[in-house]
Biopython code that builds the backbone (N, CA, C, O; Angstrom):
import numpy as np
from Bio.PDB.StructureBuilder import StructureBuilder

atoms = [
    (1, "MET", "N", (-13.062, -6.231, 8.175)),
    (1, "MET", "CA", (-13.070, -4.888, 7.929)),
    (1, "MET", "C", (-11.637, -4.310, 8.174)),
    (1, "MET", "O", (-10.887, -4.851, 8.986)),
    (2, "SER", "N", (-11.284, -3.258, 7.496)),
    (2, "SER", "CA", (-9.997, -2.630, 7.663)),
    (2, "SER", "C", (-10.095, -1.174, 8.123)),
    (2, "SER", "O", (-10.855, -0.356, 7.604)),
    (3, "ASP", "N", (-9.302, -0.928, 9.091)),
    (3, "ASP", "CA", (-9.210, 0.360, 9.618)),
    (3, "ASP", "C", (-7.814, 0.834, 9.192)),
    (3, "ASP", "O", (-6.827, 0.115, 9.345)),
    (4, "THR", "N", (-7.753, 2.065, 8.654)),
    (4, "THR", "CA", (-6.507, 2.578, 8.079)),
    (4, "THR", "C", (-6.210, 3.981, 8.607)),
    (4, "THR", "O", (-7.029, 4.898, 8.552)),
    (5, "ALA", "N", (-4.951, 4.086, 9.136)),
    (5, "ALA", "CA", (-4.467, 5.372, 9.616)),
    (5, "ALA", "C", (-3.629, 5.990, 8.460)),
    (5, "ALA", "O", (-2.825, 5.303, 7.830)),
    (6, "PHE", "N", (-3.841, 7.312, 8.199)),
    (6, "PHE", "CA", (-3.037, 8.066, 7.192)),
    (6, "PHE", "C", (-2.270, 9.125, 7.993)),
    (6, "PHE", "O", (-2.853, 9.953, 8.692)),
    (7, "ILE", "N", (-0.976, 9.064, 7.866)),
    (7, "ILE", "CA", (-0.084, 10.021, 8.607)),
    (7, "ILE", "C", (0.684, 10.765, 7.496)),
    (7, "ILE", "O", (1.353, 10.166, 6.654)),
    (8, "LYS", "N", (0.551, 12.094, 7.542)),
    (8, "LYS", "CA", (1.305, 12.864, 6.486)),
    (8, "LYS", "C", (2.293, 13.685, 7.325)),
    (8, "LYS", "O", (1.966, 14.380, 8.287)),
    (9, "ASP", "N", (3.546, 13.525, 6.852)),
    (9, "ASP", "CA", (4.663, 14.304, 7.398)),
    (9, "ASP", "C", (5.436, 14.908, 6.282)),
    (9, "ASP", "O", (6.304, 14.270, 5.687)),
    (10, "GLU", "N", (5.106, 16.199, 5.981)),
    (10, "GLU", "CA", (5.617, 16.954, 4.856)),
    (10, "GLU", "C", (5.142, 16.212, 3.632)),
    (10, "GLU", "O", (3.930, 16.067, 3.474)),
    (11, "ASN", "N", (5.998, 15.730, 2.752)),
    (11, "ASN", "CA", (5.535, 15.125, 1.450)),
    (11, "ASN", "C", (5.493, 13.633, 1.576)),
    (11, "ASN", "O", (5.362, 12.971, 0.547)),
    (12, "VAL", "N", (5.590, 13.047, 2.724)),
    (12, "VAL", "CA", (5.594, 11.651, 2.884)),
    (12, "VAL", "C", (4.356, 11.224, 3.594)),
    (12, "VAL", "O", (4.059, 11.685, 4.696)),
    (13, "LEU", "N", (3.614, 10.318, 2.948)),
    (13, "LEU", "CA", (2.323, 9.723, 3.421)),
    (13, "LEU", "C", (2.703, 8.307, 3.889)),
    (13, "LEU", "O", (3.244, 7.500, 3.133)),
    (14, "THR", "N", (2.372, 8.024, 5.262)),
    (14, "THR", "CA", (2.479, 6.718, 5.756)),
    (14, "THR", "C", (1.045, 6.215, 5.895)),
    (14, "THR", "O", (0.230, 6.874, 6.541)),
    (15, "VAL", "N", (0.712, 5.058, 5.302)),
    (15, "VAL", "CA", (-0.547, 4.439, 5.288)),
    (15, "VAL", "C", (-0.397, 3.167, 6.167)),
    (15, "VAL", "O", (0.435, 2.297, 5.907)),
    (16, "LYS", "N", (-1.206, 3.111, 7.167)),
    (16, "LYS", "CA", (-1.186, 1.958, 8.080)),
    (16, "LYS", "C", (-2.500, 1.244, 8.097)),
    (16, "LYS", "O", (-3.325, 1.518, 8.968)),
    (17, "PRO", "N", (-2.745, 0.324, 7.161)),
    (17, "PRO", "CA", (-4.048, -0.426, 7.140)),
    (17, "PRO", "C", (-3.913, -1.547, 8.264)),
    (17, "PRO", "O", (-2.845, -1.885, 8.775)),
    (18, "SER", "N", (-5.152, -2.061, 8.561)),
    (18, "SER", "CA", (-5.142, -3.193, 9.490)),
    (18, "SER", "C", (-6.337, -4.066, 9.102)),
    (18, "SER", "O", (-7.333, -3.576, 8.569)),
    (19, "GLY", "N", (-6.219, -5.370, 9.379)),
    (19, "GLY", "CA", (-7.283, -6.314, 9.107)),
    (19, "GLY", "C", (-7.130, -6.754, 7.674)),
    (19, "GLY", "O", (-6.035, -7.057, 7.200)),
    (20, "ARG", "N", (-8.341, -6.780, 6.949)),
    (20, "ARG", "CA", (-8.376, -7.375, 5.633)),
    (20, "ARG", "C", (-8.453, -6.285, 4.637)),
    (20, "ARG", "O", (-9.215, -5.327, 4.762)),
    (21, "LEU", "N", (-7.592, -6.467, 3.584)),
    (21, "LEU", "CA", (-7.623, -5.563, 2.362)),
    (21, "LEU", "C", (-8.232, -6.355, 1.228)),
    (21, "LEU", "O", (-7.540, -7.117, 0.553)),
    (22, "ASP", "N", (-9.568, -6.174, 1.007)),
    (22, "ASP", "CA", (-10.251, -6.950, 0.177)),
    (22, "ASP", "C", (-11.193, -6.151, -0.728)),
    (22, "ASP", "O", (-11.079, -4.927, -0.772)),
    (23, "THR", "N", (-12.125, -6.796, -1.455)),
    (23, "THR", "CA", (-13.035, -6.109, -2.300)),
    (23, "THR", "C", (-14.021, -5.140, -1.595)),
    (23, "THR", "O", (-14.592, -4.244, -2.218)),
    (24, "VAL", "N", (-14.186, -5.350, -0.328)),
    (24, "VAL", "CA", (-15.058, -4.491, 0.475)),
    (24, "VAL", "C", (-14.307, -3.229, 0.920)),
    (24, "VAL", "O", (-14.834, -2.118, 0.878)),
    (25, "THR", "N", (-13.099, -3.438, 1.333)),
    (25, "THR", "CA", (-12.305, -2.350, 1.954)),
    (25, "THR", "C", (-11.438, -1.535, 0.936)),
    (25, "THR", "O", (-11.102, -0.378, 1.188)),
    (26, "SER", "N", (-11.103, -2.145, -0.171)),
    (26, "SER", "CA", (-10.169, -1.559, -1.179)),
    (26, "SER", "C", (-10.673, -0.195, -1.771)),
    (26, "SER", "O", (-9.897, 0.750, -1.917)),
    (27, "PRO", "N", (-11.954, -0.130, -2.094)),
    (27, "PRO", "CA", (-12.412, 1.178, -2.639)),
    (27, "PRO", "C", (-12.237, 2.346, -1.776)),
    (27, "PRO", "O", (-11.911, 3.421, -2.279)),
    (28, "ALA", "N", (-12.433, 2.219, -0.478)),
    (28, "ALA", "CA", (-12.328, 3.329, 0.466)),
    (28, "ALA", "C", (-10.823, 3.619, 0.646)),
    (28, "ALA", "O", (-10.441, 4.779, 0.802)),
    (29, "LEU", "N", (-9.997, 2.616, 0.626)),
    (29, "LEU", "CA", (-8.556, 2.739, 0.723)),
    (29, "LEU", "C", (-8.040, 3.523, -0.453)),
    (29, "LEU", "O", (-7.249, 4.455, -0.310)),
    (30, "GLU", "N", (-8.476, 3.149, -1.550)),
    (30, "GLU", "CA", (-8.078, 3.763, -2.831)),
    (30, "GLU", "C", (-8.557, 5.336, -2.854)),
    (30, "GLU", "O", (-7.774, 6.252, -3.104)),
    (31, "LYS", "N", (-9.829, 5.506, -2.583)),
    (31, "LYS", "CA", (-10.213, 6.908, -2.575)),
    (31, "LYS", "C", (-9.545, 7.757, -1.574)),
    (31, "LYS", "O", (-9.297, 8.918, -1.901)),
    (32, "GLU", "N", (-9.215, 7.336, -0.384)),
    (32, "GLU", "CA", (-8.470, 8.039, 0.607)),
    (32, "GLU", "C", (-7.006, 8.369, 0.211)),
    (32, "GLU", "O", (-6.470, 9.459, 0.410)),
    (33, "MET", "N", (-6.423, 7.287, -0.378)),
    (33, "MET", "CA", (-5.006, 7.436, -0.807)),
    (33, "MET", "C", (-4.963, 8.519, -1.924)),
    (33, "MET", "O", (-4.067, 9.363, -1.933)),
    (34, "GLN", "N", (-5.918, 8.482, -2.841)),
    (34, "GLN", "CA", (-5.880, 9.364, -4.014)),
    (34, "GLN", "C", (-6.052, 10.794, -3.514)),
    (34, "GLN", "O", (-5.503, 11.710, -4.126)),
    (35, "SER", "N", (-6.818, 11.034, -2.387)),
    (35, "SER", "CA", (-6.871, 12.373, -1.925)),
    (35, "SER", "C", (-5.481, 12.978, -1.456)),
    (35, "SER", "O", (-5.313, 14.192, -1.340)),
    (36, "TYR", "N", (-4.555, 12.089, -1.210)),
    (36, "TYR", "CA", (-3.227, 12.653, -0.787)),
    (36, "TYR", "C", (-2.337, 12.837, -2.002)),
    (36, "TYR", "O", (-1.367, 13.587, -1.893)),
    (37, "PHE", "N", (-2.583, 12.212, -3.163)),
    (37, "PHE", "CA", (-1.635, 12.186, -4.279)),
    (37, "PHE", "C", (-1.163, 13.588, -4.697)),
    (37, "PHE", "O", (-0.058, 13.766, -5.210)),
    (38, "GLY", "N", (-2.030, 14.566, -4.463)),
    (38, "GLY", "CA", (-1.571, 15.939, -4.903)),
    (38, "GLY", "C", (-0.369, 16.443, -4.111)),
    (38, "GLY", "O", (0.518, 17.090, -4.668)),
    (39, "ASP", "N", (-0.340, 16.157, -2.859)),
    (39, "ASP", "CA", (0.688, 16.590, -1.895)),
    (39, "ASP", "C", (1.859, 15.601, -1.672)),
    (39, "ASP", "O", (2.998, 16.043, -1.525)),
    (40, "ALA", "N", (1.627, 14.393, -1.648)),
    (40, "ALA", "CA", (2.571, 13.382, -1.293)),
    (40, "ALA", "C", (3.428, 13.098, -2.490)),
    (40, "ALA", "O", (2.966, 12.949, -3.621)),
    (41, "THR", "N", (4.681, 13.030, -2.188)),
    (41, "THR", "CA", (5.762, 12.529, -3.291)),
    (41, "THR", "C", (6.285, 11.108, -2.952)),
    (41, "THR", "O", (6.912, 10.385, -3.727)),
    (42, "ASP", "N", (5.941, 10.827, -1.702)),
    (42, "ASP", "CA", (6.474, 9.376, -1.221)),
    (42, "ASP", "C", (5.425, 8.689, -0.348)),
    (42, "ASP", "O", (4.834, 9.322, 0.527)),
    (43, "ILE", "N", (5.209, 7.487, -0.566)),
    (43, "ILE", "CA", (4.254, 6.751, 0.191)),
    (43, "ILE", "C", (4.941, 5.554, 0.773)),
    (43, "ILE", "O", (5.695, 4.866, 0.085)),
    (44, "ILE", "N", (4.667, 5.273, 2.149)),
    (44, "ILE", "CA", (5.126, 4.131, 2.788)),
    (44, "ILE", "C", (3.745, 3.482, 3.329)),
    (44, "ILE", "O", (2.936, 4.082, 4.037)),
    (45, "MET", "N", (3.620, 2.151, 2.871)),
    (45, "MET", "CA", (2.472, 1.391, 3.353)),
    (45, "MET", "C", (3.080, 0.466, 4.479)),
    (45, "MET", "O", (3.979, -0.328, 4.206)),
    (46, "ASP", "N", (2.584, 0.586, 5.699)),
    (46, "ASP", "CA", (3.029, -0.249, 6.741)),
    (46, "ASP", "C", (2.018, -1.269, 7.033)),
    (46, "ASP", "O", (0.950, -0.960, 7.559)),
    (47, "PHE", "N", (2.350, -2.619, 6.673)),
    (47, "PHE", "CA", (1.460, -3.769, 6.672)),
    (47, "PHE", "C", (1.555, -4.497, 7.958)),
    (47, "PHE", "O", (1.163, -5.663, 7.999)),
    (48, "GLU", "N", (2.083, -3.867, 9.111)),
    (48, "GLU", "CA", (2.257, -4.617, 10.283)),
    (48, "GLU", "C", (0.985, -5.367, 10.775)),
    (48, "GLU", "O", (1.056, -6.445, 11.365)),
    (49, "LYS", "N", (-0.214, -4.710, 10.486)),
    (49, "LYS", "CA", (-1.444, -5.230, 11.138)),
    (49, "LYS", "C", (-2.380, -5.826, 9.951)),
    (49, "LYS", "O", (-3.558, -6.126, 10.148)),
    (50, "VAL", "N", (-1.794, -5.950, 8.821)),
    (50, "VAL", "CA", (-2.604, -6.479, 7.696)),
    (50, "VAL", "C", (-2.661, -8.057, 7.751)),
    (50, "VAL", "O", (-1.618, -8.710, 7.800)),
    (51, "GLU", "N", (-3.818, -8.609, 7.741)),
    (51, "GLU", "CA", (-4.039, -10.073, 7.886)),
    (51, "GLU", "C", (-4.237, -10.755, 6.525)),
    (51, "GLU", "O", (-3.881, -11.917, 6.327)),
    (52, "TYR", "N", (-4.826, -9.975, 5.586)),
    (52, "TYR", "CA", (-5.184, -10.598, 4.343)),
    (52, "TYR", "C", (-5.156, -9.506, 3.232)),
    (52, "TYR", "O", (-5.400, -8.331, 3.510)),
    (53, "ILE", "N", (-4.850, -9.919, 1.955)),
    (53, "ILE", "CA", (-4.883, -9.070, 0.862)),
    (53, "ILE", "C", (-5.457, -9.763, -0.320)),
    (53, "ILE", "O", (-5.081, -10.892, -0.636)),
    (54, "SER", "N", (-6.406, -9.074, -1.009)),
    (54, "SER", "CA", (-6.955, -9.651, -2.249)),
    (54, "SER", "C", (-6.368, -8.938, -3.498)),
    (54, "SER", "O", (-5.605, -7.976, -3.418)),
    (55, "SER", "N", (-6.787, -9.486, -4.638)),
    (55, "SER", "CA", (-6.364, -8.885, -5.880)),
    (55, "SER", "C", (-6.770, -7.433, -6.061)),
    (55, "SER", "O", (-6.034, -6.624, -6.625)),
    (56, "SER", "N", (-7.944, -7.132, -5.573)),
    (56, "SER", "CA", (-8.427, -5.770, -5.686)),
    (56, "SER", "C", (-7.537, -4.754, -4.934)),
    (56, "SER", "O", (-7.237, -3.664, -5.422)),
    (57, "ALA", "N", (-7.117, -5.193, -3.668)),
    (57, "ALA", "CA", (-6.187, -4.264, -2.917)),
    (57, "ALA", "C", (-4.800, -4.230, -3.539)),
    (57, "ALA", "O", (-4.103, -3.224, -3.408)),
    (58, "MET", "N", (-4.362, -5.329, -4.232)),
    (58, "MET", "CA", (-3.063, -5.273, -4.919)),
    (58, "MET", "C", (-3.148, -4.329, -6.067)),
    (58, "MET", "O", (-2.147, -3.718, -6.444)),
    (59, "ARG", "N", (-4.369, -4.182, -6.664)),
    (59, "ARG", "CA", (-4.471, -3.281, -7.802)),
    (59, "ARG", "C", (-4.360, -1.783, -7.263)),
    (59, "ARG", "O", (-3.778, -0.902, -7.896)),
    (60, "VAL", "N", (-4.984, -1.584, -6.018)),
    (60, "VAL", "CA", (-4.868, -0.211, -5.458)),
    (60, "VAL", "C", (-3.305, 0.077, -5.073)),
    (60, "VAL", "O", (-2.822, 1.204, -5.183)),
    (61, "ILE", "N", (-2.642, -0.928, -4.660)),
    (61, "ILE", "CA", (-1.149, -0.723, -4.274)),
    (61, "ILE", "C", (-0.404, -0.434, -5.581)),
    (61, "ILE", "O", (0.411, 0.489, -5.592)),
    (62, "LEU", "N", (-0.608, -1.092, -6.579)),
    (62, "LEU", "CA", (-0.007, -0.981, -7.842)),
    (62, "LEU", "C", (-0.259, 0.473, -8.364)),
    (62, "LEU", "O", (0.660, 1.229, -8.679)),
    (63, "ALA", "N", (-1.529, 0.783, -8.424)),
    (63, "ALA", "CA", (-1.793, 2.179, -8.967)),
    (63, "ALA", "C", (-1.131, 3.237, -8.162)),
    (63, "ALA", "O", (-0.631, 4.193, -8.754)),
    (64, "ALA", "N", (-1.080, 3.155, -6.835)),
    (64, "ALA", "CA", (-0.407, 4.141, -5.984)),
    (64, "ALA", "C", (1.086, 4.131, -6.281)),
    (64, "ALA", "O", (1.716, 5.189, -6.295)),
    (65, "SER", "N", (1.650, 2.985, -6.513)),
    (65, "SER", "CA", (3.102, 2.873, -6.847)),
    (65, "SER", "C", (3.383, 3.633, -8.165)),
    (65, "SER", "O", (4.344, 4.392, -8.291)),
    (66, "HIS", "N", (2.450, 3.371, -9.170)),
    (66, "HIS", "CA", (2.618, 3.988, -10.431)),
    (66, "HIS", "C", (2.535, 5.596, -10.424)),
    (66, "HIS", "O", (3.234, 6.314, -11.139)),
    (67, "GLU", "N", (1.611, 6.030, -9.545)),
    (67, "GLU", "CA", (1.377, 7.394, -9.335)),
    (67, "GLU", "C", (2.672, 8.063, -8.739)),
    (67, "GLU", "O", (3.096, 9.117, -9.213)),
    (68, "MET", "N", (3.260, 7.454, -7.738)),
    (68, "MET", "CA", (4.400, 7.975, -7.080)),
    (68, "MET", "C", (5.588, 7.948, -8.058)),
    (68, "MET", "O", (6.378, 8.893, -8.087)),
    (69, "SER", "N", (5.724, 6.869, -8.863)),
    (69, "SER", "CA", (6.827, 6.775, -9.947)),
    (69, "SER", "C", (6.582, 7.844, -10.945)),
    (69, "SER", "O", (7.563, 8.456, -11.367)),
    (70, "ARG", "N", (5.373, 8.152, -11.388)),
    (70, "ARG", "CA", (5.067, 9.226, -12.297)),
    (70, "ARG", "C", (5.620, 10.596, -11.854)),
    (70, "ARG", "O", (6.058, 11.453, -12.622)),
    (71, "LYS", "N", (5.541, 10.685, -10.510)),
    (71, "LYS", "CA", (5.901, 11.998, -9.850)),
    (71, "LYS", "C", (7.314, 11.925, -9.449)),
    (71, "LYS", "O", (7.739, 12.805, -8.700)),
    (72, "ASP", "N", (8.124, 10.955, -9.866)),
    (72, "ASP", "CA", (9.538, 10.707, -9.444)),
    (72, "ASP", "C", (9.631, 10.591, -7.940)),
    (72, "ASP", "O", (10.639, 11.007, -7.368)),
    (73, "GLY", "N", (8.642, 10.054, -7.280)),
    (73, "GLY", "CA", (8.661, 9.841, -5.820)),
    (73, "GLY", "C", (9.021, 8.382, -5.574)),
    (73, "GLY", "O", (9.543, 7.688, -6.445)),
    (74, "SER", "N", (8.725, 7.950, -4.367)),
    (74, "SER", "CA", (8.955, 6.634, -3.965)),
    (74, "SER", "C", (7.743, 5.966, -3.379)),
    (74, "SER", "O", (6.841, 6.634, -2.873)),
    (75, "PHE", "N", (7.711, 4.622, -3.444)),
    (75, "PHE", "CA", (6.629, 3.862, -2.908)),
    (75, "PHE", "C", (7.139, 2.585, -2.327)),
    (75, "PHE", "O", (7.804, 1.842, -3.049)),
    (76, "LYS", "N", (6.883, 2.254, -1.058)),
    (76, "LYS", "CA", (7.317, 0.944, -0.555)),
    (76, "LYS", "C", (6.329, 0.400, 0.463)),
    (76, "LYS", "O", (5.557, 1.142, 1.071)),
    (77, "VAL", "N", (6.371, -0.813, 0.620)),
    (77, "VAL", "CA", (5.529, -1.525, 1.540)),
    (77, "VAL", "C", (6.472, -2.190, 2.607)),
    (77, "VAL", "O", (7.440, -2.868, 2.261)),
    (78, "ILE", "N", (6.166, -1.979, 3.828)),
    (78, "ILE", "CA", (7.093, -2.436, 4.969)),
    (78, "ILE", "C", (6.185, -3.271, 5.856)),
    (78, "ILE", "O", (4.956, -3.207, 5.827)),
    (79, "ASN", "N", (6.972, -4.135, 6.724)),
    (79, "ASN", "CA", (6.428, -4.982, 7.747)),
    (79, "ASN", "C", (5.423, -5.922, 7.154)),
    (79, "ASN", "O", (4.313, -6.050, 7.669)),
    (80, "VAL", "N", (5.779, -6.571, 6.102)),
    (80, "VAL", "CA", (4.874, -7.568, 5.444)),
    (80, "VAL", "C", (5.095, -8.914, 6.123)),
    (80, "VAL", "O", (6.247, -9.305, 6.311)),
    (81, "ASN", "N", (4.062, -9.630, 6.492)),
    (81, "ASN", "CA", (4.255, -10.906, 7.092)),
    (81, "ASN", "C", (4.555, -11.953, 6.087)),
    (81, "ASN", "O", (4.373, -11.691, 4.899)),
    (82, "ASP", "N", (4.983, -13.077, 6.439)),
    (82, "ASP", "CA", (5.415, -14.242, 5.408)),
    (82, "ASP", "C", (4.320, -14.518, 4.494)),
    (82, "ASP", "O", (4.574, -14.605, 3.292)),
    (83, "LYS", "N", (3.083, -14.674, 4.937)),
    (83, "LYS", "CA", (1.923, -15.096, 4.102)),
    (83, "LYS", "C", (1.705, -14.143, 3.014)),
    (83, "LYS", "O", (1.624, -14.570, 1.862)),
    (84, "ILE", "N", (1.594, -12.794, 3.285)),
    (84, "ILE", "CA", (1.320, -11.726, 2.336)),
    (84, "ILE", "C", (2.628, -11.594, 1.416)),
    (84, "ILE", "O", (2.527, -11.391, 0.206)),
    (85, "TYR", "N", (3.774, -11.714, 2.023)),
    (85, "TYR", "CA", (5.005, -11.611, 1.179)),
    (85, "TYR", "C", (4.976, -12.670, 0.099)),
    (85, "TYR", "O", (5.281, -12.397, -1.062)),
    (86, "GLU", "N", (4.613, -13.865, 0.480)),
    (86, "GLU", "CA", (4.475, -14.919, -0.445)),
    (86, "GLU", "C", (3.459, -14.651, -1.615)),
    (86, "GLU", "O", (3.682, -15.009, -2.771)),
    (87, "ILE", "N", (2.379, -14.021, -1.234)),
    (87, "ILE", "CA", (1.466, -13.583, -2.270)),
    (87, "ILE", "C", (2.096, -12.578, -3.255)),
    (87, "ILE", "O", (2.036, -12.741, -4.474)),
    (88, "PHE", "N", (2.641, -11.634, -2.722)),
    (88, "PHE", "CA", (3.380, -10.611, -3.488)),
    (88, "PHE", "C", (4.423, -11.288, -4.372)),
    (88, "PHE", "O", (4.538, -10.973, -5.556)),
    (89, "GLU", "N", (5.180, -12.214, -3.796)),
    (89, "GLU", "CA", (6.238, -12.901, -4.635)),
    (89, "GLU", "C", (5.589, -13.748, -5.849)),
    (89, "GLU", "O", (6.058, -13.763, -6.987)),
    (90, "THR", "N", (4.459, -14.434, -5.439)),
    (90, "THR", "CA", (3.792, -15.211, -6.481)),
    (90, "THR", "C", (3.315, -14.366, -7.661)),
    (90, "THR", "O", (3.502, -14.780, -8.805)),
    (91, "VAL", "N", (2.676, -13.143, -7.423)),
    (91, "VAL", "CA", (2.196, -12.370, -8.442)),
    (91, "VAL", "C", (3.190, -11.448, -9.115)),
    (91, "VAL", "O", (2.843, -10.714, -10.040)),
    (92, "GLY", "N", (4.422, -11.488, -8.651)),
    (92, "GLY", "CA", (5.546, -10.711, -9.230)),
    (92, "GLY", "C", (5.682, -9.282, -8.692)),
    (92, "GLY", "O", (6.355, -8.443, -9.292)),
    (93, "PHE", "N", (5.066, -9.035, -7.612)),
    (93, "PHE", "CA", (5.278, -7.620, -7.144)),
    (93, "PHE", "C", (6.646, -7.338, -6.641)),
    (93, "PHE", "O", (7.039, -6.172, -6.638)),
    (94, "LEU", "N", (7.451, -8.351, -6.192)),
    (94, "LEU", "CA", (8.734, -8.073, -5.769)),
    (94, "LEU", "C", (9.641, -7.459, -6.778)),
    (94, "LEU", "O", (10.628, -6.806, -6.439)),
    (95, "ASN", "N", (9.290, -7.679, -8.075)),
    (95, "ASN", "CA", (10.108, -7.045, -9.196)),
    (95, "ASN", "C", (9.473, -5.588, -9.476)),
    (95, "ASN", "O", (10.118, -4.814, -10.184)),
    (96, "MET", "N", (8.388, -5.241, -9.011)),
    (96, "MET", "CA", (7.730, -3.895, -9.279)),
    (96, "MET", "C", (7.711, -2.887, -8.126)),
    (96, "MET", "O", (7.697, -1.672, -8.324)),
    (97, "ILE", "N", (7.711, -3.402, -7.019)),
    (97, "ILE", "CA", (7.558, -2.550, -5.816)),
    (97, "ILE", "C", (8.597, -2.998, -4.700)),
    (97, "ILE", "O", (8.884, -4.181, -4.513)),
    (98, "GLU", "N", (9.124, -1.962, -3.992)),
    (98, "GLU", "CA", (9.952, -2.299, -2.881)),
    (98, "GLU", "C", (9.130, -2.780, -1.770)),
    (98, "GLU", "O", (8.220, -2.082, -1.323)),
    (99, "ILE", "N", (9.418, -3.990, -1.283)),
    (99, "ILE", "CA", (8.671, -4.724, -0.312)),
    (99, "ILE", "C", (9.641, -5.182, 0.810)),
    (99, "ILE", "O", (10.625, -5.856, 0.505)),
    (100, "ASP", "N", (9.406, -4.856, 2.033)),
    (100, "ASP", "CA", (10.288, -5.289, 3.128)),
    (100, "ASP", "C", (9.458, -6.093, 4.040)),
    (100, "ASP", "O", (8.385, -5.689, 4.488)),
    (101, "LYS", "N", (10.007, -7.306, 4.320)),
    (101, "LYS", "CA", (9.359, -8.164, 5.306)),
    (101, "LYS", "C", (9.516, -7.581, 6.737)),
    (101, "LYS", "O", (10.333, -6.695, 6.988)),
    (102, "ASN", "N", (8.666, -8.142, 7.683)),
    (102, "ASN", "CA", (8.871, -7.692, 9.128)),
    (102, "ASN", "C", (9.921, -8.582, 9.732)),
    (102, "ASN", "O", (10.269, -8.421, 10.901)),
]
sb = StructureBuilder()
sb.init_structure("model")
sb.init_model(0)
sb.init_chain("A")
sb.init_seg("    ")
for serial, (resi, resn, name, xyz) in enumerate(atoms, 1):
    if name == "N":
        sb.init_residue(resn, " ", resi, " ")
    sb.init_atom(name, np.array(xyz, "f"), 0.0, 1.0, " ", f" {name:<3s}", serial, name[0])
structure = sb.get_structure()
């Protein structure tokens, strides 16, 4: 299961998920993130405590990135461990999203 903290500071939303981002946890993550789209112009996802990511969670990330791009905002993922970074690299996310390893 994933517990996610949402921290809003002016127009910047920091999302701090933990645990597994999979088909079970992705719908709730997506719904909560979408509730901030109206106010947020920039999103930072902090993956410091993320252990696993599935394709359904990657779709949520890509959708959020596109939404921020549409608003001329920014989107980045930080503190990505080597295992998840390799997944992002394999699926081509490094060319689409700003991703920083920890």
